[in-house]
Phi, psi and omega in degrees: 000319181297322180297318180295320178297317179299319178295321179297313178296322179300319179296319179294318179295318179298317179296318180297308182289331175296319177296320179297317180297321179295318181296321181296326180290336183281353183299337185283354173295130183305322178296315180294324178296318179297316178297320179298316179297319177299318178296321179295315179296318178297320180298321178293319178298319178297320179296314180295321178295321178295320178294319178297317178300315180300317182293337184250357182290137180244340180279119181302332180290341182264353182297313179300317178301315181298320179296313179296322180296318177299312184297318180295316180295320179297314181296322178297314180298315181295323177297312181296323177297318179296317179296322178298317180295315181296327183263002178063035181283134178242157181221120183053039178081356179261146173290120186300334181291345177274349181280119178224000000 
C-alpha cells in the first residue's frame, strides 16, 4: 500500500514540477517579457517603499514588521532579477540583470 501511495505522490510531484518547467519556457514571449519587466519594476518600487516606511516608522510595535517587509521585498526583487538574467531578458536594449 505504501508503494502505491508513493507512486501517486510521485505522479503529482512530476505533474507539478513539469508545469513549472513549462511556465519558465514561456517567459520568452514578448508579452510575457513586458509583464515580467513591469513586475520587476514594481518589485523594486515596493522594496524602496518598504525602506522608506522603515525609516519613518515611529511606533515600536511596527519596527519588526517594517524589517520583515524590507527583507521580503528585497528578496522578491533579487529573485526576479536572477530570473531575468537566467532567461536573458532585456529592457530598452539593456540586459535587465544590470538594472539595480
